[in-house]
PyMOL CGO cylinders between C-alpha atoms (Angstrom):
from pymol import cmd
from pymol.cgo import CYLINDER

trace = [
    CYLINDER, 0.00, 0.00, 0.00, 2.81, 2.35, 0.80, 0.3, 1, 1, 1, 1, 1, 1,
    CYLINDER, 2.81, 2.35, 0.80, 4.13, 2.06, -2.76, 0.3, 1, 1, 1, 1, 1, 1,
    CYLINDER, 4.13, 2.06, -2.76, 0.75, 3.20, -4.03, 0.3, 1, 1, 1, 1, 1, 1,
    CYLINDER, 0.75, 3.20, -4.03, 0.79, 6.13, -1.62, 0.3, 1, 1, 1, 1, 1, 1,
    CYLINDER, 0.79, 6.13, -1.62, 4.26, 7.08, -2.86, 0.3, 1, 1, 1, 1, 1, 1,
    CYLINDER, 4.26, 7.08, -2.86, 3.13, 7.04, -6.51, 0.3, 1, 1, 1, 1, 1, 1,
    CYLINDER, 3.13, 7.04, -6.51, 0.06, 9.06, -5.63, 0.3, 1, 1, 1, 1, 1, 1,
    CYLINDER, 0.06, 9.06, -5.63, 2.16, 11.57, -3.69, 0.3, 1, 1, 1, 1, 1, 1,
    CYLINDER, 2.16, 11.57, -3.69, 4.35, 12.15, -6.73, 0.3, 1, 1, 1, 1, 1, 1,
    CYLINDER, 4.35, 12.15, -6.73, 1.25, 13.27, -8.62, 0.3, 1, 1, 1, 1, 1, 1,
    CYLINDER, 1.25, 13.27, -8.62, -0.17, 15.62, -5.97, 0.3, 1, 1, 1, 1, 1, 1,
    CYLINDER, -0.17, 15.62, -5.97, 1.79, 18.56, -4.56, 0.3, 1, 1, 1, 1, 1, 1,
    CYLINDER, 1.79, 18.56, -4.56, 1.71, 19.35, -0.85, 0.3, 1, 1, 1, 1, 1, 1,
    CYLINDER, 1.71, 19.35, -0.85, 1.47, 16.97, 2.09, 0.3, 1, 1, 1, 1, 1, 1,
    CYLINDER, 1.47, 16.97, 2.09, -1.93, 18.37, 3.13, 0.3, 1, 1, 1, 1, 1, 1,
    CYLINDER, -1.93, 18.37, 3.13, -3.43, 17.73, -0.31, 0.3, 1, 1, 1, 1, 1, 1,
    CYLINDER, -3.43, 17.73, -0.31, -1.85, 14.28, -0.42, 0.3, 1, 1, 1, 1, 1, 1,
    CYLINDER, -1.85, 14.28, -0.42, -3.37, 13.39, 2.93, 0.3, 1, 1, 1, 1, 1, 1,
    CYLINDER, -3.37, 13.39, 2.93, -6.78, 14.63, 1.79, 0.3, 1, 1, 1, 1, 1, 1,
    CYLINDER, -6.78, 14.63, 1.79, -6.60, 12.52, -1.36, 0.3, 1, 1, 1, 1, 1, 1,
    CYLINDER, -6.60, 12.52, -1.36, -5.59, 9.43, 0.62, 0.3, 1, 1, 1, 1, 1, 1,
    CYLINDER, -5.59, 9.43, 0.62, -8.53, 9.95, 2.98, 0.3, 1, 1, 1, 1, 1, 1,
    CYLINDER, -8.53, 9.95, 2.98, -10.91, 10.43, 0.05, 0.3, 1, 1, 1, 1, 1, 1,
    CYLINDER, -10.91, 10.43, 0.05, -9.63, 7.24, -1.55, 0.3, 1, 1, 1, 1, 1, 1,
    CYLINDER, -9.63, 7.24, -1.55, -10.08, 5.36, 1.74, 0.3, 1, 1, 1, 1, 1, 1,
    CYLINDER, -10.08, 5.36, 1.74, -13.70, 6.55, 1.91, 0.3, 1, 1, 1, 1, 1, 1,
    CYLINDER, -13.70, 6.55, 1.91, -14.33, 5.46, -1.67, 0.3, 1, 1, 1, 1, 1, 1,
    CYLINDER, -14.33, 5.46, -1.67, -12.90, 2.04, -0.88, 0.3, 1, 1, 1, 1, 1, 1,
    CYLINDER, -12.90, 2.04, -0.88, -15.25, 1.75, 2.10, 0.3, 1, 1, 1, 1, 1, 1,
    CYLINDER, -15.25, 1.75, 2.10, -18.16, 2.59, -0.19, 0.3, 1, 1, 1, 1, 1, 1,
    CYLINDER, -18.16, 2.59, -0.19, -16.98, -0.10, -2.59, 0.3, 1, 1, 1, 1, 1, 1,
    CYLINDER, -16.98, -0.10, -2.59, -16.80, -2.57, 0.30, 0.3, 1, 1, 1, 1, 1, 1,
    CYLINDER, -16.80, -2.57, 0.30, -20.43, -1.82, 1.15, 0.3, 1, 1, 1, 1, 1, 1,
    CYLINDER, -20.43, -1.82, 1.15, -21.43, -2.51, -2.45, 0.3, 1, 1, 1, 1, 1, 1,
    CYLINDER, -21.43, -2.51, -2.45, -19.47, -5.77, -2.39, 0.3, 1, 1, 1, 1, 1, 1,
    CYLINDER, -19.47, -5.77, -2.39, -21.13, -6.72, 0.87, 0.3, 1, 1, 1, 1, 1, 1,
    CYLINDER, -21.13, -6.72, 0.87, -24.56, -6.08, -0.65, 0.3, 1, 1, 1, 1, 1, 1,
    CYLINDER, -24.56, -6.08, -0.65, -23.61, -8.27, -3.63, 0.3, 1, 1, 1, 1, 1, 1,
    CYLINDER, -23.61, -8.27, -3.63, -22.34, -10.97, -1.26, 0.3, 1, 1, 1, 1, 1, 1,
    CYLINDER, -22.34, -10.97, -1.26, -25.63, -11.00, 0.65, 0.3, 1, 1, 1, 1, 1, 1,
    CYLINDER, -25.63, -11.00, 0.65, -27.54, -11.03, -2.63, 0.3, 1, 1, 1, 1, 1, 1,
    CYLINDER, -27.54, -11.03, -2.63, -25.46, -14.00, -3.82, 0.3, 1, 1, 1, 1, 1, 1,
    CYLINDER, -25.46, -14.00, -3.82, -26.28, -15.84, -0.59, 0.3, 1, 1, 1, 1, 1, 1,
    CYLINDER, -26.28, -15.84, -0.59, -30.02, -15.27, -0.80, 0.3, 1, 1, 1, 1, 1, 1,
    CYLINDER, -30.02, -15.27, -0.80, -30.13, -16.04, -4.52, 0.3, 1, 1, 1, 1, 1, 1,
    CYLINDER, -30.13, -16.04, -4.52, -28.28, -19.26, -3.74, 0.3, 1, 1, 1, 1, 1, 1,
    CYLINDER, -28.28, -19.26, -3.74, -25.53, -18.58, -6.23, 0.3, 1, 1, 1, 1, 1, 1,
    CYLINDER, -25.53, -18.58, -6.23, -22.62, -21.04, -6.24, 0.3, 1, 1, 1, 1, 1, 1,
    CYLINDER, -22.62, -21.04, -6.24, -20.49, -21.05, -3.10, 0.3, 1, 1, 1, 1, 1, 1,
    CYLINDER, -20.49, -21.05, -3.10, -17.34, -19.84, -4.86, 0.3, 1, 1, 1, 1, 1, 1,
    CYLINDER, -17.34, -19.84, -4.86, -19.20, -16.65, -5.89, 0.3, 1, 1, 1, 1, 1, 1,
    CYLINDER, -19.20, -16.65, -5.89, -20.08, -15.86, -2.27, 0.3, 1, 1, 1, 1, 1, 1,
    CYLINDER, -20.08, -15.86, -2.27, -16.52, -16.66, -1.14, 0.3, 1, 1, 1, 1, 1, 1,
    CYLINDER, -16.52, -16.66, -1.14, -14.98, -14.47, -3.85, 0.3, 1, 1, 1, 1, 1, 1,
    CYLINDER, -14.98, -14.47, -3.85, -17.22, -11.56, -2.85, 0.3, 1, 1, 1, 1, 1, 1,
    CYLINDER, -17.22, -11.56, -2.85, -16.37, -12.10, 0.82, 0.3, 1, 1, 1, 1, 1, 1,
    CYLINDER, -16.37, -12.10, 0.82, -12.64, -12.05, 0.07, 0.3, 1, 1, 1, 1, 1, 1,
    CYLINDER, -12.64, -12.05, 0.07, -13.00, -8.96, -2.15, 0.3, 1, 1, 1, 1, 1, 1,
    CYLINDER, -13.00, -8.96, -2.15, -14.94, -7.18, 0.60, 0.3, 1, 1, 1, 1, 1, 1,
    CYLINDER, -14.94, -7.18, 0.60, -12.29, -8.02, 3.20, 0.3, 1, 1, 1, 1, 1, 1,
    CYLINDER, -12.29, -8.02, 3.20, -9.42, -6.92, 0.94, 0.3, 1, 1, 1, 1, 1, 1,
    CYLINDER, -9.42, -6.92, 0.94, -11.15, -3.67, 0.08, 0.3, 1, 1, 1, 1, 1, 1,
    CYLINDER, -11.15, -3.67, 0.08, -11.67, -2.87, 3.76, 0.3, 1, 1, 1, 1, 1, 1,
    CYLINDER, -11.67, -2.87, 3.76, -8.03, -3.76, 4.47, 0.3, 1, 1, 1, 1, 1, 1,
    CYLINDER, -8.03, -3.76, 4.47, -6.92, -1.34, 1.76, 0.3, 1, 1, 1, 1, 1, 1,
    CYLINDER, -6.92, -1.34, 1.76, -9.06, 1.43, 3.23, 0.3, 1, 1, 1, 1, 1, 1,
    CYLINDER, -9.06, 1.43, 3.23, -7.65, 0.76, 6.69, 0.3, 1, 1, 1, 1, 1, 1,
    CYLINDER, -7.65, 0.76, 6.69, -4.13, 0.82, 5.28, 0.3, 1, 1, 1, 1, 1, 1,
    CYLINDER, -4.13, 0.82, 5.28, -4.74, 4.19, 3.69, 0.3, 1, 1, 1, 1, 1, 1,
    CYLINDER, -4.74, 4.19, 3.69, -5.91, 5.51, 7.04, 0.3, 1, 1, 1, 1, 1, 1,
    CYLINDER, -5.91, 5.51, 7.04, -2.52, 4.68, 8.51, 0.3, 1, 1, 1, 1, 1, 1,
    CYLINDER, -2.52, 4.68, 8.51, -0.43, 5.69, 5.50, 0.3, 1, 1, 1, 1, 1, 1,
    CYLINDER, -0.43, 5.69, 5.50, 1.16, 9.08, 5.65, 0.3, 1, 1, 1, 1, 1, 1,
    CYLINDER, 1.16, 9.08, 5.65, 2.11, 10.85, 2.46, 0.3, 1, 1, 1, 1, 1, 1,
    CYLINDER, 2.11, 10.85, 2.46, 5.79, 10.10, 1.92, 0.3, 1, 1, 1, 1, 1, 1,
    CYLINDER, 5.79, 10.10, 1.92, 8.22, 12.98, 2.03, 0.3, 1, 1, 1, 1, 1, 1,
    CYLINDER, 8.22, 12.98, 2.03, 9.44, 13.94, -1.37, 0.3, 1, 1, 1, 1, 1, 1,
    CYLINDER, 9.44, 13.94, -1.37, 12.85, 12.60, -2.04, 0.3, 1, 1, 1, 1, 1, 1,
    CYLINDER, 12.85, 12.60, -2.04, 15.54, 14.96, -3.27, 0.3, 1, 1, 1, 1, 1, 1,
    CYLINDER, 15.54, 14.96, -3.27, 16.01, 14.74, -7.03, 0.3, 1, 1, 1, 1, 1, 1,
    CYLINDER, 16.01, 14.74, -7.03, 18.77, 12.38, -8.07, 0.3, 1, 1, 1, 1, 1, 1,
    CYLINDER, 18.77, 12.38, -8.07, 22.18, 13.99, -8.39, 0.3, 1, 1, 1, 1, 1, 1,
    CYLINDER, 22.18, 13.99, -8.39, 24.01, 13.71, -11.71, 0.3, 1, 1, 1, 1, 1, 1,
    CYLINDER, 24.01, 13.71, -11.71, 26.63, 10.99, -11.82, 0.3, 1, 1, 1, 1, 1, 1,
    CYLINDER, 26.63, 10.99, -11.82, 30.10, 12.39, -12.60, 0.3, 1, 1, 1, 1, 1, 1,
    CYLINDER, 30.10, 12.39, -12.60, 31.62, 10.93, -15.73, 0.3, 1, 1, 1, 1, 1, 1,
    CYLINDER, 31.62, 10.93, -15.73, 35.33, 10.11, -15.88, 0.3, 1, 1, 1, 1, 1, 1,
    CYLINDER, 35.33, 10.11, -15.88, 37.44, 12.63, -17.78, 0.3, 1, 1, 1, 1, 1, 1,
    CYLINDER, 37.44, 12.63, -17.78, 37.81, 11.86, -21.45, 0.3, 1, 1, 1, 1, 1, 1,
    CYLINDER, 37.81, 11.86, -21.45, 41.20, 10.50, -22.37, 0.3, 1, 1, 1, 1, 1, 1,
    CYLINDER, 41.20, 10.50, -22.37, 43.03, 11.44, -25.51, 0.3, 1, 1, 1, 1, 1, 1,
    CYLINDER, 43.03, 11.44, -25.51, 43.60, 8.39, -27.66, 0.3, 1, 1, 1, 1, 1, 1,
    CYLINDER, 43.60, 8.39, -27.66, 47.26, 7.51, -28.17, 0.3, 1, 1, 1, 1, 1, 1,
    CYLINDER, 47.26, 7.51, -28.17, 48.06, 6.60, -31.76, 0.3, 1, 1, 1, 1, 1, 1,
    CYLINDER, 48.06, 6.60, -31.76, 49.58, 3.19, -32.23, 0.3, 1, 1, 1, 1, 1, 1,
    CYLINDER, 49.58, 3.19, -32.23, 53.29, 2.92, -32.96, 0.3, 1, 1, 1, 1, 1, 1,
    CYLINDER, 53.29, 2.92, -32.96, 52.71, 1.94, -36.59, 0.3, 1, 1, 1, 1, 1, 1,
    CYLINDER, 52.71, 1.94, -36.59, 50.50, 4.97, -37.26, 0.3, 1, 1, 1, 1, 1, 1,
    CYLINDER, 50.50, 4.97, -37.26, 52.21, 8.25, -38.18, 0.3, 1, 1, 1, 1, 1, 1,
    CYLINDER, 52.21, 8.25, -38.18, 50.84, 11.66, -38.96, 0.3, 1, 1, 1, 1, 1, 1,
]
cmd.load_cgo(trace, "trace")
């Protein structure tokens, strides 16, 4: 989850805005979990195959876990831009002994 938060932070300037976006995303995930829970209950009452109910249960749990993770994730501090790598000094080619100018 923290990798996702880091990618998101790179797209949104300011720690306050980043935190607000993470909270909004967590709320949207909770809404999605409620929809999945409704579908899971519907699958149960409609007597759909067991794997369907289990898949919806797992998806609901994972979605809630993601939302909880976003609640605890803090926007990562922006890393300093990478520094240029110094290149070795160019050397002057030495002509071979058999080559004359």
